[in-house]
N, C-alpha and C positions, 0 to 999 in steps of 0.2 A: 902615091905609094906604089911602088912597083915590087912587092915579094911575091914569091911564088907561095901559095898556101895550099897546103895537104889538108884535107879532112877525113879521116878513116872513118867511113861508117855513112851511110846515104840513108839512113833512117828518117826519123821526123826532124831532131835537131839537127843533124845533119843537111839536110835538105833546106831547110830554114836560113841555116846559117849562111848555106852558099848563096840563096839568094842575097843576103843581107852584105857578105862582103862581094859579090858582084856590082853592087851599087857602089862601092867604093874604089871601082877599077882596077880591083886586084885579079890576077892570074890563078884560079880555084882549080883544084882535080879534086874529087869525090871518088873514095875509093871503096867501094861495098864488097863483101865477100858472096854474098847471094847470086845467083842470076838477076836479071832484070827483073822486080816481082810486078811491072804492069804486062809482061807476056806471058807470065806462067802461073800454075795455080796458086791459093795462097796456102801455109802450111795447115794442116788440118788441127784445129782444137787452140791455136795460138794465138788468136787474136786479141781476148780482152778489149771489148770495146770501149772507145773513150768518152770520157764527157769533158768537152771543150767549155769552158768558161771565159770569164771577162778576162785573165791575164793570159790565154792564148789567143782570143780575138783581139787583144790589144795588140800582141806582137804581128800578127797577120795584116791588122790594119794600118799599119805601121809602114808596109810595104805594098800597099794596095791589093793583098790578096785574099782578105776577107770574103769578099761576095764568091770569087771563083772556088776559093778552098772550101768552103762549108754550106756550098751549095745542096749536097745531098745530105746535112745534118739535121736530124729532126729535136726541135724544144722538147724539154723535160721539164714541168714546172713542180714537180713535187715526186714524193715517194709514194709509191701504192703497196699497203703493206697487205702480205697474204699470210692471214692464221692457219692453224692447222684445222681448226672451227671455226665458223663465225664469219662474218660480213667482211668484205675489202673495207681498208681503212687508208684513205689519202690524205698525205700530209703535205701541203705545200710548202715549197722551200723558202719564198718571201713573204714577207707580212702582206704585200700588197696581193699576192697570188700571181704575180703578171712577169717576175723573172724566171729564166729558165736555164739548165745547162743544157749542153746539147749533144745527144749522142751521135757519136760518126764512127765506122771501122777504122780499127787501124790502118789496114791495108787501103781503104778509101783515101784516107786522109795521107798515107805514105806517096802515093800514086799520084796523089794533084801535086804535093809538093816538089816531087821528083821532077813533074814536067816543068813546073816553075823554075827549077835549079836550073835544068837541062836547058830551058830556052834562055836563061840569063846570058848575057856577053860574058865571055872571059871564063866560062864554067865548063869542064868537061868531067864527065861521068864514066867511070871504067868499073865495071862489073865482074865477079869472079875473080875477084885480086884480094887474097886472102893475107893478112900481114903477119909476117913470121920473125921480123928481124927489124929494130927500129935501135937506132944512136939517136936519144934526144939531145945529145949537145951539136950534133953535126945537123941533123934533120934527114939523117941518110935512111933509106927504108929498103926493105927487100918485101917482096909479094910472091905468094905461091898462085901461079894462076893453070888453066887448061895448057897454055901453052909451055908451061914451065916457070921457071924462077925468073923476077923481073926486078931489078933495081931502080928506085927512082931517088931523088932528094927535093928538099923543098924550104924554104927559110922560115917555114911555120908549120908546125905538126898539131893539128887538132884532134884529138879522140872523141868521136860523137858515136862510138861504137856500143852502148848500152851498158847493160849491166855485167856481162859477161867481156868488157871490153880487153880486147887484144893490146889495145896502147896502153892501158893500165898495168896489164901483166906484163910488158916490157920495161916499163917504168919501175915497176916493184921488183923486178928481175937484175936493174941497173942500181937498186938502192937509192932512187931518185923520189919515191914517195911510200906512204906505209898505208897499209888496207885493213879494215876490220868488218867482216861482213856477219850482220846478225840476222840468221835464218829463223824467219817464222816457223813453228810448230806447226803449219799448215801448208795445204797444196792446194791448187784450184785443176777445176776441169771441166771443160765447155760442153753444154748442149744446146739445142735449138729448137724453136717453136716456129714452125712454118706457118703462112698464111692460112686463113680460114676462109673459106668459101669467099676467095678473092680479096680479101681483107685482113686487117691485125687481128689475130684471136685474143689480144688484151687492149687496152687503154694505150695508145703510143705516145702520150704526152706525160708519161711518168715512169722512173725508175723504178722496176719492181722488186720488191724484197720479200724473201721468205725467211723470218729469222727464226732459228730454233737454238736458241742458247748457246750452245758449244759448236754450232755450225752454221752455215746462211746458202741461200741461191740468189744471183740478183739475175736480171734480166733488162736490156736495153733493147729499145727497136730499130730496125734497120731500114732503109728505104724501098726494098722490096717487100715489105708488108711482114718480113720474120720478124725473131727476137733471137738474140745471142745472149745464152742463159751462162751462167757461171757459177760452180758449187764452189764454196770454198769449207773444207772441212780438216778436221784434225789429220796430221801425218798418220798413214796406216791405215785411216778410215776406208779411203778406196778399194784396198786390199781386199776388205772384208766380206763386198758384192763381187761372187766371181762368175755368177752364173745370170741367164735371164729370170729365173724365180726368185732367186734372192733379189735382184733388182728390183723387179717390177713390186715386190711385196714390201720391201723398203720404200720406194716412191708412193706405192697406195697408201701407206702408213703416216709416212711425213711430209709427203707434198701431194694431198689426193686431187687438186685442182690441176696440177700437171701433165699427168699421165694422158688425159684425154685429149690436150692441145698438142704433147710430143711425141707423135708416132714413131720418131726416130730415136726415141731415147736410149733404148736397150743397145742399140746398135753404136750410138753416140760414146755412150757410157762404156763399153767393151771396148771401143777402136780408139777413142781420143786419148791423147797424153796425160798424165799426171803434172803440171806445172810447179816449182816452187817460189815461194814468195820469202823476200829479206829486203833488209835495209843496207845500203853499202854505205861505208864511212872511208873517205879517202884525205891523205894530208901530208904534204900538200896536193894542191889541183896540178901544179904547174913546174916544172924545170927549166932552167937556164934562160928563162924569158924567151922561150921560142917554142915550147912544146906544153900543151895542156890538155885538159879534160872537161868535158862540157855534159851537162844534161845527166843520164844514167851512168855515164861511165864514168863520173865524180862520186855521185850521191844518190842512187836509186832507191827509191821509197816504195812501200807497200800500196796498192790500187784503190785504198778506201775511202780518199777523200776526192778520187779523182783527178788530183792535182799531179801526176807525173809527168804528162806532155806539157801541162799549163804550166809547171814550175821549168821544164826543160827552154820552154820559148822565152819565158822569162830570162834565163840564162844569155840566152841570143841578143836579146834586148840590151841586155847589161854590159855584155863583152862588147856591141857595139858601141855604147855609149862611154864605155872607157876609152875605146879608141878613138872617139871625139876628144874626150876631155885630155888623153895624152898625145894628142897632135899624132896619132897613129904610129906611136909608139908600143909596139906589141913587148919589148921587155920590162915597159912600164905599165902596159893596160892589162897584161895576163895577171900580174898578182894585185892590182888592182881591181879586179874583177872577182877575185876569189875572197879579197876582204870585203867587199860590199855584199858577195852573195853566203857567205858560208852561214852565217846565222841566220839566215833565212832558211835556208835548206833545211839547217838542222830542226829549226823551229816546225816547217811543215812537215818533215819524217815523224817527228813526235805526235803531232794533232793526227796524221794518216792510220796510227797505229790506236790513238784514241777511238778514232770514229769506228775504227772497225768494231771495237767492244760496243759501241752506241748501235751500229747496225747490227751487230750479231744480237746483243741481248736486251738493249733498253727501248727500241722503236715499238714493242708493240705493246710495252706498260702503258696502263691508264695514268701514272704519275708522270712518265714523259710525256705524253701527249697533252696534259695539263699544263708541264713546264714549258711545251711550244707555244701553248697558245698563251699564256702569259707573257712569253717573249716576245711574241708576234703583238701584242696590244702594246707592250713598253715601246716597241720600235714605231707604233703608230702615234702614242702616245706624244712620246721626245723624237721627233724625226731628223736624224742625222746625228742625234747626240747618244742615242743608245742603238746599235746594231749589232744583231748575233754573229757568233764566231763565224757561223756557215756563209752569210751573206756577207761578210767582211773578206773570206777567203775565196767565195765563188762570185762574186759580183762586183768586185771591188780590184785595184791593183794595189793595195796597201799592203806594204810588204810584211811576208808573214811573222818576222819577231815583233813588230810592232801590235799586230792582231793579239799575241798572244798575251802581251802587256795591257792593253787596250780591255781585252775579255776581262782578266784580274782586278783591274780598276773598277770596271762595271758589277763585278760581282761583290767587290767590296761595298761600292756606294750602295748597292741593293739590301746588302746584309745588314751595312748601317741605317738605311730606310724604315726597314722592318724592324729593328730593333726599338727605332725611335717611335714607330706607329704602334707598337707593342707597349712600350711606357705611355703613351699618351691614351691609349684606349684604357688602361690599367688606371691611370690616374684619374679618369674620366669616371672610370666603374666604382672607385674607391670616394669619389665626393658624392658619387648617387647614392651610397650607401650611408653617409652621413646624416644622423636624426636630426631633424627641422624644429 
């Protein structure tokens, strides 16, 4: 294979994809609109820590990067629920209590993958190259750079440039693809909790959640013993708090344990931007068998299942598999990649929205906690036969669409078993009441 491949976007998916394609002996150029993030300051309030689980680990493991890339990750074995009043409640993710998802900052992960891509043979990384023109049929591109406009061509162009993809924008302008973006009526803002007396202010082995019905906050640990917190509030709610007094009053009332741990809370709140959340649906993902979208550029999802990066990494694995299955033919591999992945990305998009409701409204409920205990009991009673949706999503590589189907079947079996059990108990009671 001697094709020249252009990857637009040197974020998580683009950098990983560069590593995979380098193994095939391809000449790969990564174009990134930002300056090199490894030598600059991270953009304030835009990280949203990532939770890397088995799907992401599998993608890294396949090219020998898992130990190097995940060196700074912190395992989280469950959720720690922070109510307004009362004790904290730890809810383990797995029936065994041993499985964990891994907290890592987006910047740390991106830098590690960029290092690996830049070191791979045949890979060139160009920063401060913003795509302004693309002919998807010919592979010709124009980039805006500090030195002026630069033209480039490639045999294959892959858009890995995120939810606001410039490649997708160009394909839309050509009429090659269609787009639907479902914005969530919520925004997010980041806060931070620094170390306390040289150690973590909270348990670093948990994903912390402050569920508040129509809103919530989460916090994930960092290697420097701080926590990155993210508020998810209804759109417009952030504007209601505009000065120090109103901010402190609100957090003292609704997040009473947070203020003592977050001395910079008010400044973070006033100066960090509000981000938007949404789901991107694109169809098709490719044009002419030589230009395609991957990861968030094709199918961005909301972050509430911690699967955005994991799903994008699975895209890379599947595209690589399709190239093998088609003998390296991009014209055949790109449509096959879309065919194999579309149903699964749509499934996780639905599950991510459903998990938002669970995290925001249900995790503090006694009924929910009882249900989780029953679910873990069934997993221990029927190992390998009954597996919860969360474990299937986070701790296996079972295709997302198959998970949805399997969970539906499990619930049907449980409902049938409950009815049967109720019938048996009722029959026994009737027999016991008969006169002798």
